[in-house]
C-alpha positions as CSV (number, residue, x, y, z in Angstrom):
1,X,-0.2,-0.1,0.0
2,X,3.0,2.3,0.8
3,X,4.7,1.8,-2.5
4,X,1.3,2.4,-4.4
5,X,0.2,5.8,-2.5
6,X,4.0,7.1,-3.2
7,X,3.6,6.2,-7.1
8,X,0.0,8.0,-7.1
9,X,1.5,11.0,-5.2
10,X,4.2,11.1,-7.7
11,X,2.2,10.8,-11.0
12,X,-0.3,13.6,-9.3
13,X,2.3,15.8,-8.9
14,X,4.1,15.2,-12.2
15,X,0.9,15.6,-14.1
16,X,0.3,18.9,-12.5
17,X,3.8,20.1,-13.5
18,X,3.2,19.3,-17.1
19,X,-0.2,21.0,-17.1
20,X,0.9,23.9,-15.6
21,X,4.3,24.3,-17.9
22,X,2.5,23.8,-21.1
23,X,3.0,27.1,-23.5
24,X,0.0,28.4,-25.4
25,X,0.0,28.6,-29.2
26,X,0.0,32.4,-28.7
27,X,3.0,32.4,-26.9
28,X,5.1,30.7,-29.3
29,X,7.3,32.8,-31.6
30,X,8.5,30.8,-34.8
31,X,11.3,31.8,-36.6
32,X,11.3,33.3,-40.3
33,X,11.5,30.2,-42.5
34,X,12.8,30.9,-45.8
35,X,12.5,27.5,-47.8
36,X,15.7,26.8,-49.8
37,X,15.8,26.2,-53.4
38,X,19.8,25.4,-53.6
39,X,22.4,25.7,-50.9
40,X,26.2,25.2,-50.3
41,X,28.0,25.7,-46.9
42,X,31.4,24.0,-48.5
43,X,30.9,21.7,-45.1
44,X,30.8,18.2,-46.6
45,X,33.8,16.5,-47.0
46,X,35.9,19.4,-46.4
47,X,39.5,19.3,-46.1
48,X,41.7,22.2,-45.6
49,X,43.8,23.7,-48.2
50,X,43.0,21.2,-50.9
51,X,41.5,21.9,-54.4
52,X,37.7,22.5,-54.3
53,X,35.6,19.7,-55.5
54,X,32.0,19.7,-55.4
55,X,29.7,17.5,-57.2
56,X,28.3,19.4,-60.0
57,X,30.1,22.5,-59.6
58,X,32.8,23.6,-62.1
59,X,36.3,24.8,-60.7
60,X,38.1,26.6,-63.8
61,X,41.2,28.5,-64.1
62,X,40.8,30.9,-67.2
63,X,44.1,32.3,-66.8
64,X,46.7,31.2,-64.7
65,X,47.4,28.4,-62.3
66,X,45.2,29.4,-59.5
67,X,42.1,27.4,-58.6
68,X,39.4,27.6,-55.8
69,X,40.2,25.5,-52.9
70,X,38.7,24.4,-49.4
71,X,39.8,26.0,-46.6
72,X,39.2,26.0,-42.9
73,X,39.5,28.9,-40.3
74,X,38.1,29.9,-37.0
75,X,35.7,26.9,-36.8
76,X,34.4,27.4,-40.1
77,X,35.0,25.6,-44.0
78,X,34.6,28.0,-47.0
79,X,35.7,28.4,-50.6
80,X,38.6,30.4,-51.3
81,X,40.5,31.9,-54.5
82,X,44.3,33.6,-54.1
83,X,46.6,34.5,-56.5
84,X,49.4,34.6,-53.9
85,X,52.6,33.0,-55.0
86,X,50.8,31.4,-58.1
87,X,53.6,32.9,-59.9
88,X,51.3,34.2,-62.9
89,X,50.9,37.4,-64.2
90,X,47.2,37.3,-64.5
91,X,44.7,35.2,-62.6
92,X,41.1,34.4,-63.6
93,X,39.4,32.0,-61.5
94,X,35.8,30.7,-61.6
95,X,33.7,28.7,-59.3
96,X,30.2,27.7,-61.0
97,X,27.4,25.9,-59.7
98,X,25.4,23.3,-60.9
99,X,22.6,23.9,-63.1
100,X,19.7,25.7,-61.1
101,X,16.0,25.6,-62.2
102,X,14.3,29.3,-61.3
103,X,10.8,30.6,-62.0
104,X,8.5,28.2,-60.0
105,X,8.2,30.5,-56.9
106,X,7.8,34.4,-56.7
107,X,10.3,36.6,-55.6
108,X,13.5,34.1,-55.8
109,X,16.9,35.7,-54.4
110,X,20.2,34.7,-54.1
111,X,22.1,35.4,-50.9
112,X,25.5,34.7,-49.9
113,X,28.4,35.5,-47.6
114,X,32.0,36.7,-48.6
115,X,35.2,38.2,-47.4
116,X,38.6,39.1,-48.2
117,X,42.1,38.9,-46.8
118,X,45.1,40.9,-48.0
119,X,43.1,42.6,-50.8
120,X,44.8,46.3,-51.2
121,X,43.6,47.1,-54.8
122,X,40.2,47.3,-56.3
123,X,41.6,45.8,-59.3
124,X,41.9,42.4,-57.3
125,X,38.0,41.7,-57.9
126,X,35.2,39.6,-56.7
127,X,32.3,38.8,-59.0
128,X,29.1,37.1,-58.9
129,X,27.5,36.5,-62.3
130,X,24.4,34.4,-63.8
131,X,24.3,32.6,-66.9
132,X,21.0,31.2,-69.2
133,X,22.9,30.1,-71.7
134,X,25.9,28.2,-70.0
135,X,26.3,24.4,-70.7
136,X,28.3,23.3,-68.0
137,X,31.5,22.6,-69.9
138,X,35.0,24.0,-69.5
139,X,34.9,25.0,-73.3
140,X,31.6,26.9,-72.6
141,X,32.7,29.2,-69.6
142,X,34.0,32.3,-71.9
143,X,32.1,32.0,-74.5
144,X,28.6,31.8,-72.8
145,X,26.7,35.2,-71.8
146,X,27.5,36.0,-68.2
147,X,25.5,38.9,-66.5
148,X,27.0,40.5,-63.6
149,X,24.8,40.6,-60.3
150,X,24.2,43.3,-57.8
151,X,25.7,42.5,-54.3
152,X,27.3,43.8,-51.2
153,X,30.8,42.7,-51.4
154,X,34.0,43.4,-48.9
155,X,36.2,46.1,-50.0
156,X,40.0,47.2,-49.5
157,X,39.2,48.4,-46.2
158,X,37.2,45.4,-44.7
159,X,38.2,43.2,-41.7
160,X,40.4,40.4,-43.0
161,X,38.4,37.1,-43.0
162,X,35.0,39.0,-41.7
163,X,32.2,37.5,-43.4
164,X,29.8,39.9,-45.2
165,X,26.2,39.5,-46.2
166,X,25.7,39.9,-49.6
167,X,22.2,41.2,-49.3
168,X,19.1,40.0,-51.2
169,X,20.3,39.7,-54.6
170,X,16.9,39.5,-57.0
171,X,16.9,36.6,-59.3
172,X,12.8,37.2,-59.9
173,X,13.4,37.9,-63.7
174,X,14.9,34.7,-64.4
175,X,13.1,31.5,-65.1
176,X,14.4,27.7,-66.1
177,X,17.7,26.5,-65.7
178,X,20.6,29.1,-64.9
179,X,24.3,28.8,-63.3
180,X,25.7,31.2,-60.8
181,X,29.5,31.9,-61.2
182,X,31.9,33.5,-58.6
183,X,34.8,35.0,-60.4
184,X,38.1,36.4,-59.1
185,X,40.8,38.7,-60.9
186,X,44.3,38.7,-59.8
187,X,47.8,38.3,-60.0
188,X,50.6,36.6,-58.5
189,X,53.5,38.7,-59.4
190,X,51.8,42.1,-58.7
191,X,51.6,42.2,-54.9
192,X,49.0,45.1,-55.5
193,X,47.0,42.0,-56.7
194,X,47.6,38.9,-55.1
195,X,44.7,39.1,-52.0
196,X,42.5,36.4,-51.6
197,X,38.6,35.9,-51.5
198,X,36.3,33.7,-49.4
199,X,32.7,32.6,-50.3
200,X,30.3,30.8,-48.0
201,X,26.7,29.9,-47.0
202,X,25.1,30.3,-50.6
203,X,21.5,30.2,-50.6
204,X,18.5,30.6,-53.2
205,X,15.2,31.2,-51.6
206,X,11.9,32.7,-52.4
């Protein structure tokens, strides 16, 4: 009898506690959810300071030997392009997404984060571009039509490795398959143009 009484008392107290601790629906605040059409955070199978190789992505050196690499710093993996010590007078490197189909949702937008390190000249540039006719092959990179997209980028005065938000890059005028590209221009022989750029947390949402 003593054991049963103790169990009954325990259950009564537990039930009362559960009832008084319940939160009403009106008291719950849900986060602002943004569905993701496409995303990449460069974390999967990342190995520090190695050539970046992601399924479906194209890592292409138009001029010079430098290509995008996987890097790890401050507990974060990201993609980086650097001309430093390349030995090339001109470096142009592309990192191009797989084909992404747009137009199924209203107000589609691109978001990403970018940073710089040791960029001291505005001619050492990072751009983001979009193409509707790129066929995914190396031979077509420079012959396809690429349109620059307007986004926030780090400047020569930005803190090194401090990732900045791109802002909402409007993609609502595009429909069908597209590719997004990040292109960096620099130099491995001109110390004014041998800085590095980093990108991370790429998302296309609506």
